[in-house]
C-alpha positions as CSV (number, residue, x, y, z in Angstrom):
1,M,-0.7,7.5,8.7
2,N,-2.6,9.2,10.8
3,N,-0.2,9.8,13.7
4,A,1.6,13.2,13.8
5,I,5.0,11.1,13.2
6,F,4.0,10.9,9.7
7,A,3.4,14.7,9.4
8,P,6.6,16.0,7.9
9,M,7.1,13.3,5.4
10,K,3.7,13.9,4.2
11,K,4.3,17.6,3.4
12,S,6.7,16.6,1.1
13,M,5.6,13.2,0.0
14,K,2.8,11.2,-1.2
15,E,0.8,7.4,-0.2
16,T,0.4,5.9,-4.0
17,R,-2.9,4.3,-2.9
18,K,-4.6,7.6,-2.2
19,V,-3.6,9.3,-5.6
20,A,-2.9,6.1,-8.3
21,K,-5.2,6.4,-11.2
22,D,-5.7,2.7,-11.1
23,M,-5.9,1.5,-7.6
24,D,-7.4,-1.0,-4.6
25,N,-9.0,-0.5,-1.4
26,R,-7.5,-4.0,0.2
27,G,-6.0,-4.3,3.4
28,I,-2.4,-4.7,3.5
29,F,-1.9,-6.4,6.7
30,N,-3.8,-10.2,7.0
31,G,-2.2,-11.7,10.5
32,Y,-2.1,-15.1,8.3
33,G,-6.0,-15.4,8.8
34,A,-6.8,-14.0,12.1
35,V,-7.6,-10.4,11.6
36,P,-10.2,-8.2,8.8
37,N,-8.7,-8.1,5.7
38,N,-9.1,-4.3,5.6
39,I,-5.8,-3.1,7.9
40,V,-3.5,-1.5,5.9
41,I,-0.3,-0.5,8.5
42,D,2.3,-0.3,5.4
43,H,2.5,2.6,2.7
44,I,4.4,3.5,0.0
45,L,5.0,7.3,-0.2
46,I,6.9,9.2,-3.6
47,K,8.3,12.5,-4.3
48,N,8.4,14.0,-7.8
49,C,6.5,11.0,-9.7
50,K,2.8,10.7,-10.1
51,A,1.7,7.4,-9.6
52,L,-0.3,5.3,-12.2
53,I,-1.4,2.0,-10.1
54,F,-1.6,0.7,-6.7
55,K,-2.5,-3.1,-6.2
56,T,-2.1,-5.2,-2.9
57,L,-1.2,-8.3,-4.4
58,V,-3.9,-11.2,-3.1
59,G,-2.7,-13.8,-5.9
60,N,-2.3,-17.7,-5.8
61,Y,0.8,-18.1,-4.2
62,R,-0.1,-21.8,-4.1
63,K,0.5,-20.9,-0.1
64,P,-2.6,-19.9,2.3
65,F,-0.3,-17.0,3.4
66,I,3.0,-16.2,2.2
67,S,3.5,-13.7,4.9
68,D,1.6,-12.3,7.1
69,H,1.4,-9.0,5.3
70,Y,0.5,-9.1,1.3
71,P,2.8,-7.6,-1.0
72,E,2.2,-4.0,-2.6
73,K,2.7,-3.1,-5.7
74,T,3.2,0.3,-7.3
75,V,4.0,1.6,-11.3
76,S,4.8,5.6,-11.3
77,E,6.2,8.2,-14.0
78,I,9.3,10.2,-12.8
79,H,8.5,13.8,-13.2
């Protein structure tokens, strides 16, 4: 989210990956195994909430990859 296009959103919203109490630093984009696993191109933004959990879901789905992106999970508390 370093692109200037996101600046207006970043002024009023927070990225759950960065502010959750319980979080991981896994990459989201996997390119079906063809790229490094540290690429983050999907973001969950919140406003007027407290981020409690952020996780990249990399469980066993009986397939090597269910998508070229891993699912994300966030749990937040509304203020």
